[in-house]
TORKOL-4160 file (C-alpha; in steps of 0.2 Angstrom, whole numbers, padded with zeros to 4 digits, m for minus):
415
<pt num="1" X="0495" Y="0295" Z="m0292"/>
<pt num="2" X="0480" Y="0299" Z="m0281"/>
<pt num="3" X="0463" Y="0292" Z="m0286"/>
<pt num="4" X="0456" Y="0310" Z="m0286"/>
<pt num="5" X="0457" Y="0318" Z="m0303"/>
<pt num="6" X="0466" Y="0335" Z="m0305"/>
<pt num="7" X="0460" Y="0346" Z="m0319"/>
<pt num="8" X="0472" Y="0350" Z="m0333"/>
<pt num="9" X="0468" Y="0362" Z="m0347"/>
<pt num="10" X="0478" Y="0357" Z="m0363"/>
<pt num="11" X="0480" Y="0370" Z="m0377"/>
<pt num="12" X="0488" Y="0366" Z="m0394"/>
<pt num="13" X="0483" Y="0371" Z="m0412"/>
<pt num="14" X="0488" Y="0354" Z="m0418"/>
<pt num="15" X="0473" Y="0343" Z="m0416"/>
<pt num="16" X="0482" Y="0327" Z="m0418"/>
<pt num="17" X="0495" Y="0331" Z="m0404"/>
<pt num="18" X="0481" Y="0338" Z="m0393"/>
<pt num="19" X="0472" Y="0321" Z="m0395"/>
<pt num="20" X="0488" Y="0311" Z="m0391"/>
<pt num="21" X="0493" Y="0321" Z="m0376"/>
<pt num="22" X="0475" Y="0321" Z="m0369"/>
<pt num="23" X="0475" Y="0302" Z="m0370"/>
<pt num="24" X="0492" Y="0301" Z="m0361"/>
<pt num="25" X="0486" Y="0312" Z="m0347"/>
<pt num="26" X="0469" Y="0304" Z="m0345"/>
<pt num="27" X="0478" Y="0287" Z="m0344"/>
<pt num="28" X="0489" Y="0294" Z="m0331"/>
<pt num="29" X="0474" Y="0298" Z="m0320"/>
<pt num="30" X="0471" Y="0317" Z="m0324"/>
<pt num="31" X="0455" Y="0325" Z="m0330"/>
<pt num="32" X="0459" Y="0334" Z="m0346"/>
<pt num="33" X="0450" Y="0348" Z="m0356"/>
<pt num="34" X="0456" Y="0352" Z="m0373"/>
<pt num="35" X="0457" Y="0369" Z="m0382"/>
<pt num="36" X="0463" Y="0372" Z="m0400"/>
<pt num="37" X="0468" Y="0390" Z="m0397"/>
<pt num="38" X="0473" Y="0402" Z="m0383"/>
<pt num="39" X="0457" Y="0412" Z="m0385"/>
<pt num="40" X="0446" Y="0397" Z="m0382"/>
<pt num="41" X="0457" Y="0391" Z="m0368"/>
<pt num="42" X="0455" Y="0408" Z="m0359"/>
<pt num="43" X="0436" Y="0407" Z="m0362"/>
<pt num="44" X="0436" Y="0390" Z="m0353"/>
<pt num="45" X="0447" Y="0395" Z="m0339"/>
<pt num="46" X="0434" Y="0402" Z="m0327"/>
<pt num="47" X="0421" Y="0388" Z="m0331"/>
<pt num="48" X="0433" Y="0373" Z="m0330"/>
<pt num="49" X="0445" Y="0380" Z="m0316"/>
<pt num="50" X="0460" Y="0369" Z="m0320"/>
<pt num="51" X="0473" Y="0365" Z="m0307"/>
<pt num="52" X="0486" Y="0367" Z="m0321"/>
<pt num="53" X="0488" Y="0373" Z="m0339"/>
<pt num="54" X="0499" Y="0365" Z="m0353"/>
<pt num="55" X="0500" Y="0376" Z="m0368"/>
<pt num="56" X="0510" Y="0376" Z="m0385"/>
<pt num="57" X="0521" Y="0391" Z="m0387"/>
<pt num="58" X="0518" Y="0395" Z="m0406"/>
<pt num="59" X="0500" Y="0396" Z="m0410"/>
<pt num="60" X="0490" Y="0408" Z="m0422"/>
<pt num="61" X="0482" Y="0422" Z="m0413"/>
<pt num="62" X="0485" Y="0421" Z="m0395"/>
<pt num="63" X="0502" Y="0412" Z="m0392"/>
<pt num="64" X="0507" Y="0403" Z="m0377"/>
<pt num="65" X="0516" Y="0417" Z="m0368"/>
<pt num="66" X="0501" Y="0429" Z="m0372"/>
<pt num="67" X="0489" Y="0416" Z="m0364"/>
<pt num="68" X="0501" Y="0414" Z="m0349"/>
<pt num="69" X="0500" Y="0433" Z="m0346"/>
<pt num="70" X="0481" Y="0433" Z="m0348"/>
<pt num="71" X="0479" Y="0418" Z="m0336"/>
<pt num="72" X="0490" Y="0428" Z="m0323"/>
<pt num="73" X="0477" Y="0442" Z="m0323"/>
<pt num="74" X="0463" Y="0430" Z="m0319"/>
<pt num="75" X="0473" Y="0418" Z="m0307"/>
<pt num="76" X="0490" Y="0421" Z="m0302"/>
<pt num="77" X="0493" Y="0404" Z="m0294"/>
<pt num="78" X="0488" Y="0391" Z="m0307"/>
<pt num="79" X="0505" Y="0384" Z="m0314"/>
<pt num="80" X="0508" Y="0384" Z="m0333"/>
<pt num="81" X="0519" Y="0373" Z="m0343"/>
<pt num="82" X="0524" Y="0378" Z="m0360"/>
<pt num="83" X="0528" Y="0366" Z="m0374"/>
<pt num="84" X="0537" Y="0370" Z="m0390"/>
<pt num="85" X="0545" Y="0363" Z="m0405"/>
<pt num="86" X="0555" Y="0379" Z="m0408"/>
<pt num="87" X="0563" Y="0380" Z="m0390"/>
<pt num="88" X="0578" Y="0390" Z="m0386"/>
<pt num="89" X="0588" Y="0393" Z="m0371"/>
<pt num="90" X="0584" Y="0412" Z="m0372"/>
<pt num="91" X="0565" Y="0409" Z="m0373"/>
<pt num="92" X="0566" Y="0396" Z="m0359"/>
<pt num="93" X="0575" Y="0408" Z="m0347"/>
<pt num="94" X="0563" Y="0423" Z="m0352"/>
<pt num="95" X="0548" Y="0412" Z="m0349"/>
<pt num="96" X="0553" Y="0405" Z="m0332"/>
<pt num="97" X="0558" Y="0423" Z="m0327"/>
<pt num="98" X="0540" Y="0428" Z="m0330"/>
<pt num="99" X="0533" Y="0414" Z="m0319"/>
<pt num="100" X="0530" Y="0400" Z="m0331"/>
<pt num="101" X="0533" Y="0384" Z="m0321"/>
<pt num="102" X="0543" Y="0375" Z="m0334"/>
<pt num="103" X="0547" Y="0375" Z="m0353"/>
<pt num="104" X="0548" Y="0358" Z="m0362"/>
<pt num="105" X="0553" Y="0355" Z="m0380"/>
<pt num="106" X="0543" Y="0344" Z="m0391"/>
<pt num="107" X="0542" Y="0329" Z="m0394"/>
<pt num="108" X="0538" Y="0327" Z="m0375"/>
<pt num="109" X="0541" Y="0310" Z="m0367"/>
<pt num="110" X="0525" Y="0306" Z="m0358"/>
<pt num="111" X="0533" Y="0300" Z="m0342"/>
<pt num="112" X="0543" Y="0316" Z="m0341"/>
<pt num="113" X="0528" Y="0327" Z="m0344"/>
<pt num="114" X="0518" Y="0317" Z="m0330"/>
<pt num="115" X="0533" Y="0320" Z="m0318"/>
<pt num="116" X="0533" Y="0338" Z="m0322"/>
<pt num="117" X="0514" Y="0340" Z="m0319"/>
<pt num="118" X="0516" Y="0331" Z="m0302"/>
<pt num="119" X="0530" Y="0343" Z="m0298"/>
<pt num="120" X="0520" Y="0358" Z="m0303"/>
<pt num="121" X="0505" Y="0353" Z="m0293"/>
<pt num="122" X="0515" Y="0349" Z="m0278"/>
<pt num="123" X="0523" Y="0367" Z="m0278"/>
<pt num="124" X="0507" Y="0375" Z="m0281"/>
<pt num="125" X="0499" Y="0368" Z="m0266"/>
<pt num="126" X="0489" Y="0354" Z="m0275"/>
<pt num="127" X="0496" Y="0341" Z="m0263"/>
<pt num="128" X="0496" Y="0324" Z="m0273"/>
<pt num="129" X="0492" Y="0315" Z="m0257"/>
<pt num="130" X="0474" Y="0322" Z="m0256"/>
<pt num="131" X="0462" Y="0326" Z="m0270"/>
<pt num="132" X="0455" Y="0343" Z="m0274"/>
<pt num="133" X="0438" Y="0338" Z="m0268"/>
<pt num="134" X="0445" Y="0331" Z="m0251"/>
<pt num="135" X="0456" Y="0346" Z="m0249"/>
<pt num="136" X="0441" Y="0358" Z="m0251"/>
<pt num="137" X="0431" Y="0348" Z="m0238"/>
<pt num="138" X="0446" Y="0348" Z="m0226"/>
<pt num="139" X="0452" Y="0366" Z="m0225"/>
<pt num="140" X="0440" Y="0378" Z="m0235"/>
<pt num="141" X="0423" Y="0370" Z="m0231"/>
<pt num="142" X="0416" Y="0386" Z="m0224"/>
<pt num="143" X="0421" Y="0396" Z="m0239"/>
<pt num="144" X="0407" Y="0393" Z="m0252"/>
<pt num="145" X="0412" Y="0400" Z="m0269"/>
<pt num="146" X="0413" Y="0397" Z="m0288"/>
<pt num="147" X="0421" Y="0414" Z="m0291"/>
<pt num="148" X="0438" Y="0414" Z="m0300"/>
<pt num="149" X="0443" Y="0429" Z="m0289"/>
<pt num="150" X="0440" Y="0419" Z="m0273"/>
<pt num="151" X="0448" Y="0403" Z="m0281"/>
<pt num="152" X="0464" Y="0414" Z="m0284"/>
<pt num="153" X="0463" Y="0420" Z="m0267"/>
<pt num="154" X="0461" Y="0403" Z="m0259"/>
<pt num="155" X="0476" Y="0396" Z="m0270"/>
<pt num="156" X="0487" Y="0410" Z="m0263"/>
<pt num="157" X="0480" Y="0407" Z="m0245"/>
<pt num="158" X="0485" Y="0389" Z="m0246"/>
<pt num="159" X="0503" Y="0393" Z="m0252"/>
<pt num="160" X="0505" Y="0406" Z="m0239"/>
<pt num="161" X="0498" Y="0394" Z="m0225"/>
<pt num="162" X="0512" Y="0382" Z="m0230"/>
<pt num="163" X="0526" Y="0395" Z="m0228"/>
<pt num="164" X="0523" Y="0399" Z="m0210"/>
<pt num="165" X="0524" Y="0418" Z="m0213"/>
<pt num="166" X="0513" Y="0431" Z="m0204"/>
<pt num="167" X="0498" Y="0435" Z="m0215"/>
<pt num="168" X="0487" Y="0450" Z="m0215"/>
<pt num="169" X="0469" Y="0448" Z="m0222"/>
<pt num="170" X="0461" Y="0464" Z="m0229"/>
<pt num="171" X="0443" Y="0466" Z="m0233"/>
<pt num="172" X="0427" Y="0474" Z="m0229"/>
<pt num="173" X="0416" Y="0470" Z="m0214"/>
<pt num="174" X="0406" Y="0454" Z="m0216"/>
<pt num="175" X="0417" Y="0447" Z="m0231"/>
<pt num="176" X="0423" Y="0432" Z="m0220"/>
<pt num="177" X="0440" Y="0437" Z="m0214"/>
<pt num="178" X="0439" Y="0426" Z="m0199"/>
<pt num="179" X="0433" Y="0411" Z="m0209"/>
<pt num="180" X="0448" Y="0413" Z="m0221"/>
<pt num="181" X="0460" Y="0414" Z="m0206"/>
<pt num="182" X="0453" Y="0398" Z="m0199"/>
<pt num="183" X="0455" Y="0389" Z="m0216"/>
<pt num="184" X="0473" Y="0395" Z="m0217"/>
<pt num="185" X="0476" Y="0387" Z="m0199"/>
<pt num="186" X="0467" Y="0371" Z="m0204"/>
<pt num="187" X="0479" Y="0369" Z="m0220"/>
<pt num="188" X="0495" Y="0374" Z="m0211"/>
<pt num="189" X="0507" Y="0363" Z="m0202"/>
<pt num="190" X="0500" Y="0370" Z="m0185"/>
<pt num="191" X="0482" Y="0363" Z="m0188"/>
<pt num="192" X="0484" Y="0351" Z="m0174"/>
<pt num="193" X="0487" Y="0365" Z="m0162"/>
<pt num="194" X="0475" Y="0378" Z="m0156"/>
<pt num="195" X="0468" Y="0393" Z="m0166"/>
<pt num="196" X="0469" Y="0406" Z="m0152"/>
<pt num="197" X="0485" Y="0411" Z="m0142"/>
<pt num="198" X="0494" Y="0395" Z="m0139"/>
<pt num="199" X="0512" Y="0389" Z="m0141"/>
<pt num="200" X="0514" Y="0381" Z="m0158"/>
<pt num="201" X="0497" Y="0386" Z="m0164"/>
<pt num="202" X="0490" Y="0401" Z="m0173"/>
<pt num="203" X="0485" Y="0418" Z="m0166"/>
<pt num="204" X="0471" Y="0427" Z="m0175"/>
<pt num="205" X="0470" Y="0446" Z="m0172"/>
<pt num="206" X="0454" Y="0452" Z="m0179"/>
<pt num="207" X="0452" Y="0471" Z="m0184"/>
<pt num="208" X="0471" Y="0474" Z="m0180"/>
<pt num="209" X="0468" Y="0492" Z="m0186"/>
<pt num="210" X="0458" Y="0496" Z="m0170"/>
<pt num="211" X="0472" Y="0491" Z="m0158"/>
<pt num="212" X="0477" Y="0505" Z="m0146"/>
<pt num="213" X="0495" Y="0511" Z="m0148"/>
<pt num="214" X="0501" Y="0505" Z="m0131"/>
<pt num="215" X="0495" Y="0488" Z="m0135"/>
<pt num="216" X="0504" Y="0489" Z="m0152"/>
<pt num="217" X="0520" Y="0492" Z="m0143"/>
<pt num="218" X="0518" Y="0476" Z="m0132"/>
<pt num="219" X="0513" Y="0465" Z="m0147"/>
<pt num="220" X="0528" Y="0471" Z="m0157"/>
<pt num="221" X="0539" Y="0466" Z="m0142"/>
<pt num="222" X="0532" Y="0449" Z="m0142"/>
<pt num="223" X="0534" Y="0447" Z="m0161"/>
<pt num="224" X="0552" Y="0453" Z="m0160"/>
<pt num="225" X="0558" Y="0443" Z="m0144"/>
<pt num="226" X="0546" Y="0428" Z="m0147"/>
<pt num="227" X="0543" Y="0427" Z="m0128"/>
<pt num="228" X="0530" Y="0433" Z="m0115"/>
<pt num="229" X="0531" Y="0436" Z="m0097"/>
<pt num="230" X="0514" Y="0431" Z="m0088"/>
<pt num="231" X="0508" Y="0442" Z="m0074"/>
<pt num="232" X="0518" Y="0437" Z="m0058"/>
<pt num="233" X="0531" Y="0427" Z="m0067"/>
<pt num="234" X="0549" Y="0431" Z="m0064"/>
<pt num="235" X="0556" Y="0424" Z="m0081"/>
<pt num="236" X="0549" Y="0426" Z="m0099"/>
<pt num="237" X="0542" Y="0410" Z="m0108"/>
<pt num="238" X="0547" Y="0407" Z="m0126"/>
<pt num="239" X="0532" Y="0406" Z="m0138"/>
<pt num="240" X="0530" Y="0399" Z="m0155"/>
<pt num="241" X="0514" Y="0406" Z="m0163"/>
<pt num="242" X="0510" Y="0410" Z="m0181"/>
<pt num="243" X="0501" Y="0427" Z="m0183"/>
<pt num="244" X="0486" Y="0429" Z="m0194"/>
<pt num="245" X="0478" Y="0447" Z="m0193"/>
<pt num="246" X="0463" Y="0455" Z="m0201"/>
<pt num="247" X="0457" Y="0473" Z="m0204"/>
<pt num="248" X="0445" Y="0483" Z="m0214"/>
<pt num="249" X="0455" Y="0498" Z="m0212"/>
<pt num="250" X="0468" Y="0506" Z="m0224"/>
<pt num="251" X="0483" Y="0503" Z="m0213"/>
<pt num="252" X="0495" Y="0513" Z="m0224"/>
<pt num="253" X="0483" Y="0528" Z="m0221"/>
<pt num="254" X="0483" Y="0524" Z="m0202"/>
<pt num="255" X="0502" Y="0524" Z="m0201"/>
<pt num="256" X="0502" Y="0542" Z="m0210"/>
<pt num="257" X="0489" Y="0548" Z="m0197"/>
<pt num="258" X="0500" Y="0541" Z="m0183"/>
<pt num="259" X="0487" Y="0528" Z="m0177"/>
<pt num="260" X="0497" Y="0513" Z="m0182"/>
<pt num="261" X="0515" Y="0508" Z="m0179"/>
<pt num="262" X="0525" Y="0506" Z="m0196"/>
<pt num="263" X="0537" Y="0493" Z="m0188"/>
<pt num="264" X="0522" Y="0483" Z="m0182"/>
<pt num="265" X="0514" Y="0484" Z="m0199"/>
<pt num="266" X="0529" Y="0476" Z="m0208"/>
<pt num="267" X="0530" Y="0462" Z="m0195"/>
<pt num="268" X="0511" Y="0458" Z="m0198"/>
<pt num="269" X="0511" Y="0461" Z="m0217"/>
<pt num="270" X="0523" Y="0448" Z="m0223"/>
<pt num="271" X="0509" Y="0441" Z="m0234"/>
<pt num="272" X="0494" Y="0451" Z="m0239"/>
<pt num="273" X="0478" Y="0443" Z="m0244"/>
<pt num="274" X="0463" Y="0454" Z="m0250"/>
<pt num="275" X="0446" Y="0445" Z="m0248"/>
<pt num="276" X="0434" Y="0452" Z="m0261"/>
<pt num="277" X="0417" Y="0460" Z="m0257"/>
<pt num="278" X="0401" Y="0451" Z="m0261"/>
<pt num="279" X="0399" Y="0464" Z="m0276"/>
<pt num="280" X="0416" Y="0458" Z="m0283"/>
<pt num="281" X="0410" Y="0440" Z="m0282"/>
<pt num="282" X="0392" Y="0443" Z="m0287"/>
<pt num="283" X="0392" Y="0426" Z="m0296"/>
<pt num="284" X="0393" Y="0418" Z="m0279"/>
<pt num="285" X="0376" Y="0425" Z="m0273"/>
<pt num="286" X="0365" Y="0411" Z="m0279"/>
<pt num="287" X="0377" Y="0398" Z="m0272"/>
<pt num="288" X="0378" Y="0406" Z="m0255"/>
<pt num="289" X="0359" Y="0410" Z="m0254"/>
<pt num="290" X="0355" Y="0392" Z="m0258"/>
<pt num="291" X="0368" Y="0385" Z="m0246"/>
<pt num="292" X="0361" Y="0396" Z="m0232"/>
<pt num="293" X="0343" Y="0391" Z="m0236"/>
<pt num="294" X="0347" Y="0373" Z="m0235"/>
<pt num="295" X="0356" Y="0375" Z="m0219"/>
<pt num="296" X="0343" Y="0386" Z="m0211"/>
<pt num="297" X="0328" Y="0375" Z="m0216"/>
<pt num="298" X="0337" Y="0360" Z="m0208"/>
<pt num="299" X="0341" Y="0369" Z="m0192"/>
<pt num="300" X="0323" Y="0376" Z="m0191"/>
<pt num="301" X="0314" Y="0361" Z="m0198"/>
<pt num="302" X="0305" Y="0370" Z="m0211"/>
<pt num="303" X="0299" Y="0364" Z="m0228"/>
<pt num="304" X="0306" Y="0377" Z="m0240"/>
<pt num="305" X="0312" Y="0371" Z="m0256"/>
<pt num="306" X="0319" Y="0386" Z="m0265"/>
<pt num="307" X="0319" Y="0404" Z="m0270"/>
<pt num="308" X="0306" Y="0411" Z="m0283"/>
<pt num="309" X="0315" Y="0416" Z="m0299"/>
<pt num="310" X="0311" Y="0435" Z="m0296"/>
<pt num="311" X="0317" Y="0433" Z="m0278"/>
<pt num="312" X="0334" Y="0427" Z="m0284"/>
<pt num="313" X="0334" Y="0443" Z="m0295"/>
<pt num="314" X="0331" Y="0453" Z="m0280"/>
<pt num="315" X="0347" Y="0445" Z="m0272"/>
<pt num="316" X="0357" Y="0448" Z="m0287"/>
<pt num="317" X="0352" Y="0466" Z="m0289"/>
<pt num="318" X="0354" Y="0471" Z="m0270"/>
<pt num="319" X="0370" Y="0482" Z="m0265"/>
<pt num="320" X="0375" Y="0471" Z="m0250"/>
<pt num="321" X="0385" Y="0484" Z="m0240"/>
<pt num="322" X="0386" Y="0471" Z="m0226"/>
<pt num="323" X="0393" Y="0458" Z="m0238"/>
<pt num="324" X="0391" Y="0439" Z="m0235"/>
<pt num="325" X="0385" Y="0442" Z="m0217"/>
<pt num="326" X="0371" Y="0453" Z="m0222"/>
<pt num="327" X="0366" Y="0440" Z="m0235"/>
<pt num="328" X="0365" Y="0427" Z="m0222"/>
<pt num="329" X="0355" Y="0439" Z="m0211"/>
<pt num="330" X="0342" Y="0442" Z="m0225"/>
<pt num="331" X="0340" Y="0423" Z="m0229"/>
<pt num="332" X="0338" Y="0419" Z="m0211"/>
<pt num="333" X="0324" Y="0432" Z="m0209"/>
<pt num="334" X="0315" Y="0426" Z="m0225"/>
<pt num="335" X="0316" Y="0408" Z="m0219"/>
<pt num="336" X="0309" Y="0413" Z="m0202"/>
<pt num="337" X="0294" Y="0422" Z="m0209"/>
<pt num="338" X="0291" Y="0411" Z="m0224"/>
<pt num="339" X="0274" Y="0402" Z="m0224"/>
<pt num="340" X="0276" Y="0394" Z="m0241"/>
<pt num="341" X="0288" Y="0381" Z="m0249"/>
<pt num="342" X="0295" Y="0395" Z="m0260"/>
<pt num="343" X="0303" Y="0411" Z="m0254"/>
<pt num="344" X="0295" Y="0426" Z="m0263"/>
<pt num="345" X="0303" Y="0442" Z="m0269"/>
<pt num="346" X="0292" Y="0453" Z="m0258"/>
<pt num="347" X="0299" Y="0443" Z="m0242"/>
<pt num="348" X="0317" Y="0446" Z="m0248"/>
<pt num="349" X="0313" Y="0465" Z="m0251"/>
<pt num="350" X="0306" Y="0467" Z="m0234"/>
<pt num="351" X="0321" Y="0458" Z="m0226"/>
<pt num="352" X="0334" Y="0468" Z="m0236"/>
<pt num="353" X="0325" Y="0485" Z="m0230"/>
<pt num="354" X="0325" Y="0479" Z="m0212"/>
<pt num="355" X="0343" Y="0474" Z="m0211"/>
<pt num="356" X="0350" Y="0484" Z="m0197"/>
<pt num="357" X="0362" Y="0498" Z="m0202"/>
<pt num="358" X="0380" Y="0494" Z="m0197"/>
<pt num="359" X="0385" Y="0502" Z="m0181"/>
<pt num="360" X="0401" Y="0511" Z="m0183"/>
<pt num="361" X="0416" Y="0508" Z="m0172"/>
<pt num="362" X="0420" Y="0522" Z="m0159"/>
<pt num="363" X="0435" Y="0527" Z="m0170"/>
<pt num="364" X="0425" Y="0528" Z="m0186"/>
<pt num="365" X="0411" Y="0539" Z="m0177"/>
<pt num="366" X="0425" Y="0550" Z="m0170"/>
<pt num="367" X="0433" Y="0552" Z="m0187"/>
<pt num="368" X="0416" Y="0556" Z="m0195"/>
<pt num="369" X="0412" Y="0569" Z="m0182"/>
<pt num="370" X="0429" Y="0577" Z="m0183"/>
<pt num="371" X="0428" Y="0579" Z="m0202"/>
<pt num="372" X="0410" Y="0586" Z="m0201"/>
<pt num="373" X="0415" Y="0598" Z="m0187"/>
<pt num="374" X="0430" Y="0605" Z="m0196"/>
<pt num="375" X="0420" Y="0607" Z="m0213"/>
<pt num="376" X="0407" Y="0617" Z="m0203"/>
<pt num="377" X="0420" Y="0628" Z="m0195"/>
<pt num="378" X="0428" Y="0632" Z="m0212"/>
<pt num="379" X="0411" Y="0636" Z="m0219"/>
<pt num="380" X="0407" Y="0648" Z="m0205"/>
<pt num="381" X="0424" Y="0657" Z="m0207"/>
<pt num="382" X="0425" Y="0656" Z="m0226"/>
<pt num="383" X="0441" Y="0646" Z="m0225"/>
<pt num="384" X="0450" Y="0657" Z="m0212"/>
<pt num="385" X="0461" Y="0645" Z="m0203"/>
<pt num="386" X="0466" Y="0656" Z="m0188"/>
<pt num="387" X="0448" Y="0661" Z="m0185"/>
<pt num="388" X="0442" Y="0643" Z="m0186"/>
<pt num="389" X="0456" Y="0637" Z="m0174"/>
<pt num="390" X="0450" Y="0651" Z="m0161"/>
<pt num="391" X="0432" Y="0644" Z="m0162"/>
<pt num="392" X="0438" Y="0627" Z="m0159"/>
<pt num="393" X="0450" Y="0633" Z="m0145"/>
<pt num="394" X="0465" Y="0624" Z="m0153"/>
<pt num="395" X="0481" Y="0632" Z="m0158"/>
<pt num="396" X="0484" Y="0635" Z="m0176"/>
<pt num="397" X="0497" Y="0622" Z="m0179"/>
<pt num="398" X="0487" Y="0608" Z="m0171"/>
<pt num="399" X="0472" Y="0614" Z="m0181"/>
<pt num="400" X="0482" Y="0612" Z="m0197"/>
<pt num="401" X="0487" Y="0595" Z="m0193"/>
<pt num="402" X="0468" Y="0590" Z="m0190"/>
<pt num="403" X="0464" Y="0597" Z="m0208"/>
<pt num="404" X="0479" Y="0587" Z="m0215"/>
<pt num="405" X="0473" Y="0571" Z="m0207"/>
<pt num="406" X="0456" Y="0573" Z="m0214"/>
<pt num="407" X="0462" Y="0579" Z="m0231"/>
<pt num="408" X="0453" Y="0596" Z="m0230"/>
<pt num="409" X="0460" Y="0611" Z="m0240"/>
<pt num="410" X="0455" Y="0628" Z="m0232"/>
<pt num="411" X="0455" Y="0637" Z="m0249"/>
<pt num="412" X="0440" Y="0627" Z="m0255"/>
<pt num="413" X="0430" Y="0637" Z="m0243"/>
<pt num="414" X="0436" Y="0655" Z="m0247"/>
<pt num="415" X="0423" Y="0666" Z="m0256"/>
């Protein structure tokens, strides 16, 4: 076993057996937390953040399978081992079909249980050759979080990184999509190769939804043929790259509107990872703010110790449309203007108000203009499509296509 301790949540309504298994696992080098019911285990889950859960099947109240289903809603990657004295082949088959890692019958041999735990950690991406703290420092060092939602995402990301499949990262602007892509590269077998466009490395395509259609065709050809022909070359060159792409757009909607190729979408979207907005991981705001504060004060050689209590309340209450990037910007401005060792609420309020509004992309600005223009025409013509098309100097068929693209129903404008 590695010296680093993996956290195991042990669940059983028999206190004697709970104590015995806990001693065995602690002696094997694991860190163990005990829960005497499924309900108590579920309450501990987000605080303790175990690498693995071992639960009795038959318990009063929430039984082992009900606990498993509840765990899956919070974290779909943590492996679960079910123990029971009433085991049957039918129950074991049903449990494994639903995603339980293994189903063991009591009394459990201590050595067999430890081997099963090591197998589960290995498959789930725990990696027994490195401890969880070392792994966090090595590949996810830029992703600061204590959010169960983010932890679930990072578990999935690590598993996906080891698979070698193409990955599509979805998320709002400023959520850290590129940081997640870099972390995936660091934990993959391609980590020793470049994180750009190089043979054997990882190619990161940011905001893939903004790629023009002619370029999409060329990219699809490269992905299908696994070779490129440099300008001036007479023969194509084989390439072996792993594609990680990111977008803040709804690509399914872009396909419907004819802006994105469906065949390219399926090539890129083998594994889909949705990075949460800052509002979906609000518990990370104090952690991120203090991390940024420490980093910025060191860089700027300023003596600022912390945030005033009401200042932290301001950060927690703010809407953060720009996500983590906006939070960094606000803390940076507050550090630059602070004249005391404590950052005040007023300083943060001013920084949040003065955060520059996000400049939309050309495609976003055009879409907004088209929608407002079409609505205005239909308001003027009271929903008469033929008249509105004539004013726009477009034929009626094309005008209807524009209305469909923007989900505008002409009858809404009729008197």
